[in-house]
Each structure stands twice: as C-alpha cells, then as structure tokens.
C-alpha positions as CSV (number, residue, x, y, z in Angstrom):
1,X,64.1,-35.7,44.8
2,X,61.2,-38.0,44.1
3,X,61.1,-41.3,42.4
4,X,58.6,-43.9,41.3
5,X,58.6,-47.4,39.7
6,X,56.3,-48.2,36.8
7,X,55.3,-51.8,36.4
8,X,54.8,-52.8,32.8
9,X,53.6,-56.2,31.6
10,X,54.7,-56.9,28.1
11,X,52.9,-59.4,25.7
12,X,55.4,-60.0,22.9
13,X,59.1,-60.7,22.3
14,X,59.4,-57.2,20.7
15,X,57.0,-54.5,21.8
16,X,57.1,-50.7,22.1
17,X,55.2,-49.2,25.0
18,X,54.5,-45.5,25.1
19,X,54.9,-44.2,28.6
20,X,54.7,-40.4,28.0
21,X,51.4,-40.1,29.8
22,X,52.7,-41.9,32.8
23,X,55.8,-39.7,32.9
24,X,53.5,-36.6,32.7
25,X,51.5,-37.9,35.6
26,X,54.7,-38.5,37.6
27,X,55.7,-34.9,37.0
28,X,52.4,-33.5,38.1
29,X,52.6,-35.5,41.3
30,X,56.3,-35.4,42.1
31,X,57.9,-32.7,40.0
32,X,58.3,-29.0,40.1
33,X,57.9,-26.4,37.5
34,X,61.4,-26.8,36.0
35,X,63.9,-29.6,36.1
36,X,64.2,-33.0,34.4
37,X,63.0,-36.5,34.7
38,X,65.2,-39.6,34.3
39,X,63.5,-42.6,32.8
40,X,65.6,-45.8,33.3
41,X,64.8,-49.5,32.6
42,X,65.7,-51.9,35.4
43,X,66.4,-54.7,32.9
44,X,69.3,-55.5,30.5
45,X,66.9,-56.6,27.7
46,X,64.7,-53.5,27.5
47,X,65.5,-50.0,26.3
48,X,64.2,-46.6,26.8
49,X,64.1,-44.2,23.8
50,X,62.5,-41.0,22.8
51,X,61.1,-41.3,19.3
52,X,57.9,-41.4,17.2
53,X,55.2,-44.0,18.0
54,X,54.4,-44.5,14.4
55,X,53.6,-48.1,13.3
56,X,55.8,-48.3,10.3
57,X,58.8,-46.7,12.1
58,X,58.4,-49.3,14.8
59,X,58.4,-52.1,12.2
60,X,61.6,-50.6,10.8
61,X,63.1,-50.4,14.2
62,X,62.4,-54.1,14.8
63,X,63.9,-55.0,11.4
64,X,67.0,-52.8,12.0
65,X,67.6,-54.4,15.4
66,X,67.3,-57.9,13.9
67,X,69.8,-57.0,11.3
68,X,72.2,-55.5,13.8
69,X,72.0,-58.3,16.3
70,X,70.1,-61.3,14.9
71,X,68.6,-63.8,17.3
72,X,69.8,-66.7,15.3
73,X,73.5,-65.7,15.4
74,X,75.9,-67.9,17.3
75,X,76.3,-65.6,20.3
76,X,78.6,-66.8,23.2
77,X,76.1,-65.7,25.8
78,X,73.6,-68.2,24.4
79,X,76.0,-71.2,25.1
80,X,74.3,-72.0,28.4
81,X,76.5,-75.1,28.9
82,X,79.5,-72.8,29.4
83,X,77.9,-70.5,31.9
84,X,77.9,-71.5,35.6
85,X,74.8,-71.6,37.8
86,X,72.2,-70.9,35.0
87,X,68.6,-71.6,35.9
88,X,66.8,-74.3,33.9
89,X,64.5,-71.7,32.3
90,X,67.2,-69.3,31.2
91,X,66.4,-67.9,27.7
92,X,68.9,-67.7,24.9
93,X,68.7,-63.9,24.6
94,X,72.1,-62.5,23.7
95,X,70.5,-60.7,20.8
96,X,68.2,-58.8,23.2
97,X,71.1,-57.7,25.4
98,X,73.0,-56.4,22.4
99,X,69.9,-54.7,20.9
100,X,69.3,-52.9,24.2
101,X,72.9,-51.7,24.2
102,X,72.3,-50.2,20.8
103,X,69.2,-48.3,22.0
104,X,70.2,-47.4,25.5
105,X,68.9,-48.0,29.0
106,X,67.6,-44.6,29.9
107,X,66.5,-41.2,28.7
108,X,66.5,-37.8,30.3
109,X,63.7,-35.4,29.4
110,X,63.8,-31.8,30.5
111,X,60.7,-30.1,32.1
112,X,59.9,-26.4,31.7
113,X,57.0,-24.7,33.3
114,X,55.7,-28.1,34.4
115,X,55.7,-29.6,30.8
116,X,57.8,-32.2,29.3
117,X,60.0,-30.7,26.6
118,X,59.2,-33.2,23.8
119,X,58.8,-32.3,20.2
120,X,55.6,-32.7,18.2
121,X,56.1,-36.3,17.3
122,X,58.2,-37.5,20.3
123,X,57.1,-40.0,22.9
124,X,58.9,-41.7,25.7
125,X,59.0,-45.4,24.7
126,X,60.0,-48.6,26.5
127,X,61.2,-51.2,24.0
128,X,60.8,-54.8,25.1
129,X,63.4,-57.0,23.4
130,X,62.9,-60.3,25.2
131,X,59.3,-60.6,26.2
132,X,56.8,-61.3,27.3
133,X,57.8,-60.4,30.8
134,X,56.9,-58.2,33.7
135,X,59.1,-55.1,33.5
136,X,59.9,-52.1,35.7
137,X,61.0,-48.6,34.7
138,X,62.3,-46.2,37.3
139,X,61.4,-42.5,37.1
140,X,63.5,-40.0,39.0
141,X,62.8,-36.2,39.3
142,X,65.8,-33.9,39.1
143,X,65.4,-30.3,40.3
144,X,66.7,-27.4,38.3
C-alpha cells in the first residue's frame, strides 16, 4: 500500500477545495490499474465529499450547513470556561465540528483501469469549516 499527505492552506472560514487532480496524480504515482483510494481529512472541522464544484451549489451547501448547525447557537463545546486545559487561542467552533459530522471525514473512490471512477460532474472536495488554517488530507491506495 502507498500513502501520501496533501498540505492544503485554506483562506476562509468556509471554503471548498477541489482535490481531484491531486488524487489523480497520486494514483499515477502510487496506484495500480484497479483498486480504490481513500481520501481522509486529518481534522475534525473539515470534511471530504464527492460532489459537484458548482458555485451556486456550494453557496447552497454553506447555507444548509449554517441552518443545520448555526455558529451562533449556544453549543456546550463553545463554553470554554467549562473545558480544562484549553489554549488561550481556542476558537469557538462547535458548529464546524457538527457540520463536519454531517458531511463526513472521508471518501473512498474506486479506480478502474488507472482512472478514478467519478461521474461527469463529480469532484473530490475538501470542505473547510473553521478556517483559515493549514490542513492535511491523507491519501491511501487500496489494491484490488
């Protein structure tokens, strides 16, 4: 098995980063003809999804996530006075954790004949929910 870490700087509190090309490069370098690749975030406030990188859909995604887990809600995780050993710069980011739970932390995409088996409009997307930050995504090749 082969693996790789992608380093991804984000620039906004909510941001969608297409990484399909990076996954394709990983497969060319580390993969075989048939198998699968696991794409996993190493953070609890980012998600990995397979969907369409269409501007209006991404705006809808951001709006839906805000409706499902609003940043302004009185989340217990944000009550930093009740949490021991919290660094002084700890963000109030319960909403980002909950939003990441809705979307999921990883995706598995099959590979056939050396090609990702994605549909016409599908991309592998890392969703930043608590940026800007430096993020890492792990890629792992699985043999058939």
